[in-house]
C-alpha positions in Angstrom: 96.7 114.6 87.4 99.6 112.5 86.0 101.4 109.5 87.7 104.5 108.2 86.0 106.0 104.8 86.5 108.8 103.4 84.3 108.1 104.6 80.8 104.3 105.0 81.4 102.3 108.0 82.5 98.8 107.5 83.7 96.1 110.2 84.0 93.9 109.9 87.1 91.4 112.1 88.9 90.4 112.1 92.6 87.0 113.5 93.7 85.6 113.7 97.2 86.6 112.0 100.5 85.8 108.8 102.3 86.3 105.1 101.4 88.0 104.9 98.0 86.1 103.8 94.9 88.2 103.3 91.8 86.4 103.3 88.4 87.8 101.6 85.3 86.3 102.3 81.9 85.8 100.1 78.9 87.5 99.9 75.6 87.2 103.3 73.7 86.2 104.9 77.1 88.1 107.2 79.5 87.6 109.0 82.8 84.9 111.0 80.9 82.8 107.8 80.9 82.0 108.3 84.6 81.6 112.0 84.7 77.8 112.1 85.4 78.2 109.6 88.3 81.2 111.2 90.0 79.2 114.2 91.1 76.8 111.9 93.0 79.2 109.3 94.3 81.8 111.7 95.5 79.2 112.8 98.2 79.7 109.3 99.8 83.1 108.1 98.7 86.5 109.2 97.4 86.1 108.5 93.7 89.2 107.8 91.7 89.1 107.5 87.9 92.0 106.3 85.7 92.6 106.4 82.0 93.7 102.8 81.1 96.6 102.2 78.6 95.8 103.3 75.1 93.0 105.6 76.2 92.5 109.2 77.2 95.5 111.1 78.4 97.5 108.0 79.5 100.6 107.0 77.6 101.7 103.5 78.3 102.8 101.5 75.3 102.7 97.7 75.0 101.1 97.2 78.5 99.9 93.7 79.3 96.9 93.3 81.6 99.2 92.1 84.4 101.7 95.0 83.9 98.9 97.5 84.0 97.6 96.0 87.2 101.1 96.3 88.7 101.1 99.9 87.7 97.7 100.5 89.3 99.0 99.0 92.6 101.8 101.5 92.5 99.4 104.3 91.9 97.1 103.3 94.8 100.2 103.1 97.1 101.3 106.5 95.9 97.9 107.9 96.8 98.1 106.1 100.1 94.8 104.4 99.7 93.5 101.6 101.9 91.9 98.6 100.1 89.6 100.0 97.5 86.1 99.3 96.1 86.8 98.6 92.4 84.2 99.1 89.7 85.0 98.0 86.1 83.0 98.0 82.9 83.8 95.5 80.1 87.6 95.9 79.5 87.8 97.8 82.8 86.0 94.9 84.4 88.5 92.4 83.0 91.2 94.7 84.4 89.4 94.8 87.8 89.2 91.0 87.9 92.9 90.6 87.0 93.8 93.2 89.6 91.7 91.5 92.3 93.1 88.0 91.5 96.7 89.2 91.6 96.3 91.7 94.5 93.4 90.5 96.6 94.7 92.4 99.7 94.3 95.7 97.8 90.5 95.1 97.1 87.6 95.7 99.5 84.9 94.7 96.9 84.3 94.3 93.2 81.5 95.7 91.1 81.6 94.3 87.6 79.5 95.5 84.8 79.2 93.3 81.6 82.6 91.6 81.8 84.4 88.3 81.9 87.4 86.7 83.6 88.9 85.9 80.2 88.6 82.8 77.9 89.2 79.4 79.5 89.4 77.5 76.2 92.9 77.8 74.6 91.4 77.5 71.0 88.9 80.2 71.7 91.6 82.4 73.1 93.8 81.9 70.1 90.9 82.7 67.7 90.1 85.9 69.7 93.7 87.0 69.7 93.9 86.6 65.9 90.6 88.6 65.6 91.9 91.4 68.0 95.2 91.6 66.0 93.3 91.8 62.7 91.1 94.6 64.1 94.2 96.4 65.5 95.9 96.3 62.0 92.7 97.6 60.4 92.5 100.4 62.9 96.1 101.5 62.2 95.6 101.3 58.4 92.1 102.8 58.1 92.0 105.2 61.1 89.4 106.4 63.5 87.0 107.6 60.9 86.6 104.0 59.8 86.8 102.4 63.2 84.2 104.4 65.2 81.2 103.8 62.8 82.3 100.1 62.6 82.5 99.8 66.4 79.2 101.5 67.2 77.5 99.0 64.8 78.7 95.7 66.2 75.9 93.6 67.7 77.1 94.2 71.3 76.1 97.9 71.0 73.0 97.6 68.8 70.7 98.6 71.7 72.5 102.0 71.9 70.9 103.0 68.6 67.7 103.5 70.6 69.3 106.2 72.8 68.7 109.9 72.3 70.9 111.4 69.5 72.6 113.7 72.0 73.8 110.7 74.0 74.9 108.8 70.9 76.9 111.9 69.9 78.6 112.1 73.3 79.7 108.5 73.1 80.9 109.0 69.5 82.9 112.1 70.6 84.6 110.1 73.4 85.5 107.3 71.1 86.9 109.7 68.5 89.1 111.4 71.1 91.4 108.4 71.1 94.3 107.6 68.8 94.2 104.7 66.4 97.7 103.6 67.6 96.5 103.7 71.3 93.4 101.6 70.7 95.4 99.1 68.5 97.9 98.8 71.3 95.1 98.1 73.8 93.7 95.3 71.6 97.1 93.7 71.1 98.3 93.8 74.7 95.1 94.0 76.9 92.6 92.3 74.6 90.4 89.3 75.7 92.5 87.0 73.5 95.8 87.8 75.0 95.0 88.1 78.7 95.1 85.2 81.1 92.0 83.3 82.1 91.0 83.8 85.7 88.1 81.4 85.8 89.9 79.0 88.1 91.0 81.7 90.5 87.4 83.1 91.0 86.6 80.2 93.4 89.2 81.4 95.9 88.2 85.1 95.9 86.6 85.7 99.3 85.5 89.4 99.0 82.0 90.7 98.0 81.4 90.8 94.2 78.5 92.5 92.6 77.7 91.4 89.0 75.7 93.8 86.9 74.4 92.9 83.5 71.8 94.1 81.0 68.9 91.8 80.3 69.2 92.4 76.5 72.9 91.3 76.6 72.4 87.6 76.5 76.1 86.7 76.0 77.2 88.4 79.2 74.1 87.3 81.2 75.4 83.8 80.5 79.0 84.5 81.3 78.2 86.4 84.5 75.6 83.9 85.6 78.4 81.3 85.5 80.7 83.6 87.4 78.0 84.1 90.1 77.7 80.3 90.6 81.5 79.9 91.3 82.3 83.1 93.3 82.0 82.5 97.0 80.4 85.9 97.8 78.6 87.1 94.7 75.2 88.5 93.9 74.0 89.5 90.5 71.6 92.2 89.3 70.0 92.0 85.8 68.8 95.3 84.5 65.9 94.6 82.1 65.7 96.7 78.9 69.4 97.4 79.0 72.2 96.1 76.8 75.9 95.8 77.3 76.5 99.4 78.7 74.0 99.7 81.5 75.7 102.9 82.8 75.0 104.5 79.4 71.5 103.1 78.6 70.0 103.2 82.2 72.3 105.7 84.1 69.8 106.5 86.9 69.2 102.8 87.6 72.9 102.0 87.4 73.9 104.8 89.8 71.3 103.6 92.3 72.4 100.0 92.1 76.1 100.9 92.6 75.2 103.1 95.6 73.0 100.4 97.1 75.8 97.8 96.7 78.4 99.9 98.5 76.1 101.2 101.2 75.0 97.7 101.9 78.6 96.8 102.9 78.6 99.3 105.9 
C-alpha cells in the first residue's frame, strides 16, 4: 500500500494483528528483505514493513534521515498505531535509532542488527561523507551492473560468499531491483557521513534495546559493544559464525532471537 506525504510516497505492508512491530531494511534492501520472517512473526504481532527512501517502491527524493523519520511518524499516526517495537538492520538500524532519539514516545523497544548511531568524530564524518558522495557519483555514471558486483564484494559482505548460490542469487536480485539514482540519493542524504551522531543521546534512552551482531563482524561487534555499555537498558546477543547480515546468514537463529526478545517484554 502507498502512503503519500508532501512530495514523497512510501510503500508499506501490514501483516497480522497484535502489538505493532515495524521492520526497517538495510541499504540495497526493501520490504522483500523480511519476507521469510513475516509469515512467522505475524502470528504474534502486527508486522509493518516500509521501503525506505531510494529503495523498493518508495519515491522520496533528497530525504535526510530526520525528514524520513518525520514521515515515518506521520505514517504510524495514519495507521493509528500505539508505540511500536522497531527493528532495523544496518541503514534501517541507523534510521531506527534516529527515530527513537527524536520520537522516544513512539517507541516501545528497539531491536538493532549490525548498526551504529552515526560517527561522533567530525573528521571521520567528513571523510565518510566524501566517500559516500564518490560512490553515489560512480553509481550514477556506471549503473547497477557495475555497482552490485562491487557492493557484494566489499569486506563487510565477504561472509555471504559462503551462502548457497540460491540465497546469493536472491540477494543479488533484490539489489538489482533498485535504481542507480535512488541508491545514489540514499547515500547522499541518508548515508552514515551525512547523518547526525546520536552517541550522546543514547545515554538518555530509557526503553529496552536489543543489540544483535554477528561474531564474524568485528567492526560492528566493537561499535555495538560500546553502545551496550552506555544505553541504560540494553542487552546484546552475538551470533557466532555470522557476519554483518545475521538475518541472511543465520535466518532461523535470527528469527528465534527476535521472537525471544519481544516475548520477554510481556
